[in-house]
N, C-alpha and C positions, 0 to 999 in steps of 0.2 A: 133441200130442204131448209128453211130460213131459220135464224136465230131463236124464235121464241120455240120452235118446233124441236130444235134441239136442246134446248135447256128443259124443255118440258120431258122430253125423253130422258135426261140424265137424272130428273129431280124425281121420277116416277121409279128408275132402276135403285135408286139410293134407298127409296122408300121400301119398295120390295124387297132389298136384300136386308134391309132393317128388321121387316118383320120377320124374315125367314131367320135371321141371328136371334132375333128375341125368341122364337118359337122353339129354336135349339136348345138356346140356354135354359127355358122352362124345363124342357124335357131331359136336360143331360143330367145323369145319373153318377157320373165320376167326379172326382176333386170335392170341392167344396160346395155342395149343393146349396146352402144359403147365399154364398157370395155369388154364385150364378143366377140364383132367383132375383136378387137385387141388381144385378147389371143387366138383367132381362128387363126389369120395370124401367131402369134408365135410359135403356135404348127406346122402348117402346112409348115412354114420356116424350122423348124428343120426336119419335116418329109422328105422334098426335099431332104436335105441335106444328112440325114441318109438313106435316098432309095438310094440315089447314092452310098453309100458306099456297101450296099449289092448286089445292081445290078454289081458294079465293080469287086466284088471279083468273081462271077459267070458268068460275060458275059464281053466281049470284047467291052466296050463302046468307042463310037467316041467322039474326044475332046470336039464336040459342046455339048454330052449328058453330059459330065462329068462336062461343064460349068453349064449348065443348073442346075444339081444337086448343084453345089457350090453357085448359086445364092441365094439358100434359106437362106443362112447365112446373106445375104445382105436384106433379107426380116425380119429376126428374130430381128436382133437387134433394129431396129427403133420403131418396134411395142410393143417390151418389154418395151422399154422407154415411149412410148404413154400409154400402159396399165397402169404405174405406175401412169402416171399422172392422167388418169382417174379415176383409183380405190383408190388412195391415197390422191393424190391432189386435187381429185373431180372435175377435169376440164370437164366441160359439152360441150363446144364449142371447136372445133378443124377447123382451117382455113387451106388455102393453104400452108402456111409455114410449119404448123405441118406435112401435107402429103406429102411436098416435099422430107423429109426425105427418102421416098420410090423410089426416083428417080435413085438411085445408082442400086437399084435392077431390075428396068425397064429396065435401059439400058444395063446393063449385060445379063440380058435374052434376050433382042431383038438383042444384037451384039454377042450372045454365039457362033454364027458360025465364028467369025475371032477372037476372043478372045484366045490368044496362049494358048494350055493346052497339051503342049508334053513332059513335063519333062526337059525341057530346063530351064537356068537360068531364064528367063523372065517370064515362066510359075510359077515359084516357087516364085518369086517375087509378082505376081498377087495372087498366093494364100496366101501369108503372109497378102499383105493389105487385102485381103476380110475378115481374120481373125482379122486383126487389127481393122477393121470396127467394126464387132461386140465387141471387147475389148473395145473401145470407148464408146458403147452404153451399155455396162454391167456397167461401170464406172456412166454414165449417170443415168441410173435405179438405182444404189447403192446410188445414191446423191439425188435423189426424195425419197427413202427408207429414208435415215437418217433425211432427211428433216421434213417428215410427220409422221414417225412413231408413234410420240407421240399424234399427233391430231386426230388420227382414233380408231378403235377399234382394240384391240391387235391381234384378230383373223385375221382381214382384213391385216395388217401389217406382222404378221408372214408368212402367206401364200405369200404375194408378195416377202418376202425375200428370203423363201425357193425355189420360183420360180426361180429367179435371181441367187441363188447358183447352182441350177441344170443346168441353161444354161451356167453358168460358168464353171463348171466341165465338159460339154461336150466341150466346148472350150479348156480347159487345157488337155482333153485326145487328140485331135486332134494335139495340139501344141506339145504334148509329143511324140505323134507318128513320127511328121514331124522331131522332135530333135532326134529321133531313142531310146526314152526312153521307148516304148511300141511297142513290136513288133504285137501284134495281131490286124490288122488295122480294122477289123470288131468289135471290140472289143467296140467301140464307139456306134455301133447300139445295142448290147447287152446292155450296159449302158442307151441307151435312151428308151429301153422297160421297163426295171426294173423302169425308171423314169414315162414313162407315166401311168404304172399300178398305181403306188405309187398317180399321180394325179387323176387319174380316181376313185381310192378308194376313195379319198377325196371328189372326186364330189358324189359319192354314199352316202357316209356319211353326206353329206350337210354342212361339216365344211367350205369349202372355197367358192363353187359357191352361198350360199346363202348370202354373204357377201354383195350382192347388195339390200339386204332388205330395208336399209335406205338410198341409193343411192342419192335417189330423195329428202330426206328430207332438209329443208332449217336450220334446227338445227345443229350448228358445234360443235365441242368439248368442247369449254369453254362455250357455252350456254347449252349444254347438263348437264355438272359439275353445273352450277348455277341452274338449275331446280331441279337436283337431291338435292341440297342444300335445296332449297326450300320445297322439298317434305319431307326432313327428319326434318326440323324445324317444319312444320305443324304436322309430327307425334308425334314429342317429346312435342309439347305444347298441342293439343287437344286430343292425343291417339286415334284416329279416327280408327285405326286399332283395335279397340277392339269391334267395331260394325261388327257383323258376316255377314252384308249386305252390307259393304263397297266393291267399285268396282273400277275397273279403270275409269270407265267414270263419278262415283261421285267424285273421287278425282281430276280429269284433269278438271273437272268443278270447283273446291274450287280453283284450281291453274290458272284457265283460260286460260289453254291450250287445244290441242288437244290431243286425246287418244294416237295417234300415236307418238306425240312427247315425251310424258310421258312414253311410252312403250319403247322408243328410250333410253332417259336417263338412265333407270333402267337396260337395256341391256348393253347398253355400258361402264356403269361405274360400275355397281355391277357384271354384269354376269348373271344375274338370271332374270327370268321372274316375272311378278307381284306378282303372287300368293306366289313363292318362298320369296319374299322381304317382304312381309305383314307379312307371315308365319314366319319369322326370328324376327320380332319385337314381334309376339304373344308369341315365346317360350322364349324369353328375359323375357317377363311380368310373364310367368308361371314360370319362374325359381325364379323369385323375390318372388311370391306367395309360392310357395312349400317350401322356405326355411325360411318363415316368420313366426315367432311363433304364430302370431294373427291367421294365418290360417293353423294352425297344426291339427286342426280338421275338416277342411273342406275337402269334398269329392274331389277325382280326376275330377270327371266328372263336379262339378261346378267351378272347376277352369278352366277346358276347356271352359266352356261357359263363363265365365268371361273374358277369354281372347280373345274371338272372333272367337273360334271355333265351329262349329255348331253341332260336335257330338264327342264323346269320342275316337272313332275309329281313324278320321282323325287326332286328338290331338297326340294320343298315337304314331302313324306312324310318324309325323313330329318330335315329339320330340326326339324319338329314333334315327332318321336318323340325328338330329343335335347334339346331346350329347352322342348317342351310350348306353344311359341308359333310361330305360321307366321311365316315371314320378312318380311313387312308389318308385323305385330304387334310382332316385336323391334326393328325400324328404329324403328317409333314411340315404343315403350317408352324404349330406349336411345339412340337416335340424337341426333346435336345437329345444330342449324341454324346 
């Protein structure tokens, strides 16, 4: 198999994967459906453009067909921006003014048969204007990121940042090719394929697309931090984590909040689930007891129970995961006699 055949296969695989991902997002009913819809349009717009690049290398496309492929760029930019507003700014309602940003795409697609695309100066000017349109929305999207990056879960912010960077790199490739910096025209399709598979990997690993878990919550970042502070005060004052029957439900009831909001506060600020958060306090308490001369003769299993663990096995596993030492090793190394 020669180099051109390999490039064609890679490009086609990327396009097929992108179409699958777009379809999945269009039909996904979980999480933030509006954000999923916008992301699907971003990927679809890029797929239309990249698909045109692949076909243009191997087929003699008509001008209107090349314009139809170019129109995908006009779809990508606005919905990349709207996706950021939905994902980071958590904007829930979008009106006609928002969707009006798709008008250039609609008009360009409808008028593709009469828009010049013959390699003359006017055609090049239109090409540059289309990619200038995308550049504008990359800037808008970057502004959304910088404005809201500290107000949302870091994972969500980094996902959107990486998406914007990916789109920007595709823009740079095509502009670089136009300027004569890159000779391999279909290289953009190959890069797109790699990018799509990276996004798909994140999807399968549930690092990015599960970020919609708390999108419907009314708890914003400042309220989330305040709730976590109240939880830490409760733990410091009453040490209720020493009770091995303590649960998310019982603590939420003490703080007069829903379990969902309490879970969100822990997850967003500590990047832990409830069990890991509680065990962290229990292990810190155990470290104090293990190094306290008054408890020098006390058995490890008794300390485990005193710190809220229901059995010695779970205590040993959690303690070693936290300190890289077993409780016995920790007592021997840091204890006093």
